[in-house]
C-alpha positions, 0 to 999 in steps of 0.5 A: 206078141200084142198085149192089152193093158187096162188100168185105173189109178186111185184115189178118184177125185171127180172135181179135179184130175189128181197128179197120179192120174195125169201121170198115167196119162203122160206115161201111156201117151208118150209110150210107143203104143196104139189103140190108146183110150185114156178115160176118167174111170178106166184106160186101155192101150195096146201094142207089142209085148215089150212096149206094153211092159215097159210102159206098165213098168214106168206106169207103176213106178211114177204113178205110186210116186205121184200118190197113187194108193192103188192101181188095178190093171189087167193085161191080156194077150190080144194076138201076134204083132205083124212081122 
């Protein structure tokens, strides 16, 4: 199964990326995911279910530890992974 995760971390700071946003980028870019799109107001990534769920776990734990006060995320099934 393939999953797509979309997420944002808060609080926002338009002048300088907060620590939790930098950590979120680090987690997603280090994960074994594809179709990664990291932006200032939203982020998306796709991959196999195990990879996405592992990345989401790390994302939640590490961004909260880095000062995030709210994390909004959505996970969607987008299709079957190639066998």
